[in-house]
N, C-alpha and C positions, 0 to 999 in steps of 0.2 A: 544757229545752225542745228538742224534736227539730228537727234541721235541716230546712229546707224541702226537699221532694223536687221534683226537676225532672220535669215531666210527660213521659211517653214520647211520642216523635214519632208523629204520626198516620200511619198507613199511607196510601199514595197510593191514590186511587180508580182503578178499572180504566181509566177514560178517560185518566188521566194516563200510563198505561203503554203506550197505543197509539202506535205510531210515526206521526209526521206524514207528510204527503204528500211533503215534501221529503226526509225520511229514507228513505222507501220508494223514491223515485226513485233514490237513491244506493245502494240495496241491490244486491249482486252478482246476486241472482236476477232482479230486475226489469231490470237492465242487460243481462244475458245473454239473457233472454227477448226483450227489445226488439230487440237486435241480431240474434238468430236469426230473428225474424219479418220484420225488414227484409231480411235476406239471402234468405230464402225468397221474399218478395214480389218482390225484384229478379230472382231466377233464373227465375221462371215467366213473365216478361213476354216479349212478342214484339218489343220494340224497346228501344234504349238509353234513350230519353226516358222510356218508361213505367217501366223499371227504376229509374231515378233518382227519378222523381216518386213512385212507390209506396213506395219505401224511405224517402224523407224523410218521407212522410206518416205512416208508422208511428211515427217519432220525435216527431211532433206529437201523435198520438192518445193515446199512453200517458200522458204527463204530464197532458193535459187530463182524461182519465178519472179518474186518481188524485186530482187536485185537486178535481174536481167531487164525487167521493164524500165527501171530507172537508169541503170548504168550501161546497159547493153553488154553485160559481161556475166559469166557464171564463174564465180571465184574458185580457184584451185584449193583454197583453204577450206572449202566445203566439200567438194567432190573427192579430194584426196583422202581425207580422214573417213568420209562416208564409204569409200571403196574398201578401206581396211576394216572398218566395222562390219560391213556386209560379209566379207570373207570370214572374219572371226566368228560372227554369229552363225553363219552357215555351217562352218566346221564344227561348232559346239553343239548346234541343235539338230543338224541334218547332214551328217558327214557324207552319206551316200548320195545325196542330191547336189552336193557342191560342184562336182564336175559338170553337171548339166547347166547349172547357173553360170559357171565360168564360160562354158561354150556359148550360151545364148548372149552373154555380155560381149564376147568377142565377135559374134556374128552381127549383132545389132550395131555395136560400135563401129565395126568394119564397114558396114553398109553406109552409115552416116559419114564415115571418114572419106569414102569415095565421093560422096556428094559434096563434102566440104572442099576436097581438093579440086573437084570439077568446077565449083562455084564458090570461091573463097569469100566473095562479097555477100553471098546469101546465107552462108552457114559458117559457124565458127567452131574452133576446136573445143570450146567450152560445151557446146551442144553435144559434140561427139563424146566427151568425157561423161557428161550427165547421162546420156543414153546408156553408156557402158555401165555406169553405176546402177541405173535402173535394172539392167540385165542381171547384175549381181544380186539384187534384192528379189527380183521377180522370177527369173528363169524364163521359161517359154512364154508366159504372158507379156513379156516385154514387146512381143510382136504386136499385140493389141495396143499397147501404149504408143508405139511408133505409128501405127496406122491412124489412130485417133489424132495424134499430133499433126500428121501430114494432111489429113482431111480438114482439120480445124484451120490450118494455115491457108489451105486452098480456098475454103469458104470465106475467110477474112479477105483474101486477095480479090475474090470475085465481088464481094460487097463494096470494097474500096473502088474497084474498077467501075461498078455500076453507078456509084455516087459521084466519083471525081474523074472518071475516064481511065482508059488503059494506060496512057502515058504517065499519069500520076501514080497509078498502082505499081508500075514498074520501078518508079523511083522511090517508092515508099519502103523503107526498111523496117520489117517487122521482126522483133526479137523472137527467136524460135523457142527459147527456154520456157515461157509460159505455156506454149502448146505441148511441149514435152511433159511439163508438170501435170497439165490436165490429163494427158494420155496416161501418165504414170498412175494418177489417182484412179482413173477408170479401170486400168489394168489391175491395180491393187484390190479394188472392190469387186470386180466381176470378170477379170481377165480369163481365169480358168473356165468358168461356166460358158463364156462366149466361145472359147476354143472348142469345148466339148460339143456345144450346140452346132457349131460349124462342121465339125468332123462327122457328127451324126447325120447331117444332111447329105453327106456323100457316101453313106454306107449302102 
């Protein structure tokens, strides 16, 4: 009687081979890219306070984006401490500007909160909290970040609709965190100059 053969081990599915968000955050490329973005954001600012706030924001946005892509969630364990750090840094480095940053955080977060309540399936409270945190770090340029995020999500939806049809596009859930992160990076790098340029056009 032939000896029983041991079944060959099953090959892993492609999903098992994908790196997790935590492993991607530890990758040299992501770390180097994040540090480079933070350094650039710090250099282009007009004050020490803005340099520190914008640079720290980059280190908040990158993990939020990667985690939201994988898990469809923006963890409170990131946004909560980030909000506290933003307020403490703002008070320490630019006390006079802190009320304005708090105001813009409330305005931007309130705007997205209305959208989340109107369409809970399309927007989560994690997105609202992340935008509020962005406001605490950015102040008025958070408006630029929000506009970039909205435009980016609209463009992505249009691309999906053209490739797969409108019905598929409507059923496709896109995490909004990466768009907010991209908008936050744009706002950190050039938000204030963009606002000045826009206001000068209407003088």
